[in-house]
N, C-alpha and C positions, 0 to 999 in steps of 0.2 A: 504494499500500500504506499502510496505517496500522498503527502499533503502539502499544500501551500497555505501557510497561516499568515493572515494579515491582521495586525492590531488596528482596530477601527474605533472611531467615535460614533459611527452609525453605519448600518448596512441593511439592505433589503433585497428580496428577490421577488420579481413580478412575473406572473405567467398569465398569458392571454389578457393583459391589461389589468389584472388584479394582483395586489400585493398579497403574497402567500405568507411571508414571514418578514419581520423587521426586528432589529436589535439596536440598542444604544451602545454604550462602551463595552467592548469585548473583542471577540475574535471572529473573523470570517475564515472558515476552513473550506478549502477546495480539496475534494477527495478523489483520488484516482485509484481504482481497484484492479489488480492483476489477477489472472486466472489461478495463480498459485497461492493467493492470500488465504488466511484462515483465521480462526479465533484468536490465536496467539498475537497476530499482527494487530488486530483490533484492540486487545487488552493493552499491549505495549504502547500503541499510539495514543489511545485515550488517556492513559496515565501521563504520558509525556506532554500532551496538549494542555491538560488542566494544571500541570505543575510548572510549565514553562514560565520562567520569570522574565517577562518582557514589558511589564508595566512599571511606571516610575514610582519610587518611594518619595518620602518627604524631601530628600536631597536631589531628586531628579534621576537617580540611578535606577536602571532596569533591575528591580529587586522584588517585584510582586508578580504573582500569577493571577490568572483570571479568577481563580477561587478567592485569592486575597482581596480582590476589588469587588467581589460579588458581581462580576461581569457576565455577559451573555455570550452565547456562541450560535452562529449561523453556519450550517454545513450545506455545501453544494456539491453534488456529484459531478465529476469532470474527467471523463475517460481520456481526454486529450493530454492529460499529465503523463500518459505513457506513450506519447508520440515518439517514434524513431525517425530521425531525419538523416540517417547515415547515407542513404542512397537516394539520389534524385531530389526533387523539390517538393514532392507530395508526401506528407508524413504518413507513416505506416502505424497502425494502432493494433498490431498483431498481439502485443503483450497485454493489452487491456482485456479484462474479463468480459465475456459475453453476458448479456442481460440476465439469462437464466441462472447465472452464478452471482453476478454483481448485485442484483437487486436484494437478495437475501443478506449478503454481506453488508451492503449499504444500510439496511434496516437494523441489522445487529450493531453496526457501528453507531448509529443514532441512539439506540437504546443504551449501549454501554457508555457513551459519552454523557448522556443525560444522568445516568447513575453516578458517574465520576464527578460531574459538575454539581449534582444535588438538586437539579431542577431541569425542566424541559429545555431542549435546544431547538432552535428554528431550523427549518430545512427547505430545500427546494423540492422538486419532483423529479425522480429519476427518469431520464430520457426526454424530459420536456424541453421546449425552447424557452429558456429563462433569460430575463434581463436582470443583471446584478448591478446594484448601485451601492457604492461604498465611499466612505471618507476615511482614507488610510491615515492613521495617527502616527506621525513620526517623520517619514514613513518607516514602518517596521514590517518587513516581509521575510518569512523564514520557510525554507523548504526542508522537509523530513521525509526519508524513505525507510520503511520498516526493514528493508533488506540490508541497510547500512547502519547497524546499531553500534558498531565499534568505532 
């Protein structure tokens, strides 16, 4: 699993002209799922995300987590995080999990992240044409791959 995490002051996802989810201070998480991903990847990433100290403390140092600030999280599925651009100019998505595998993992990720955060997380809709609006705070953007834990 790959995630791109953005620290945001606000973020929302709109589908067919309707806002499905919106958050204030917190994290926008773009989630890419591979066909080899499993529950262990979900558990590790969710723990990492909620404990990631990327919010400022009293001295302005990135020393607080989304848990510490009682922030929110918005998760958007994004298979394009597994794009391979090694050959040609058209990306290949062969490593991205097919919907029959990815949907279940996406839903389990949302459930686990909600448990880790201690409250519901916002989400998009798997496979939908979504419009994402965000105000990146910092900017702070971090990429994590569960295959590169060391």
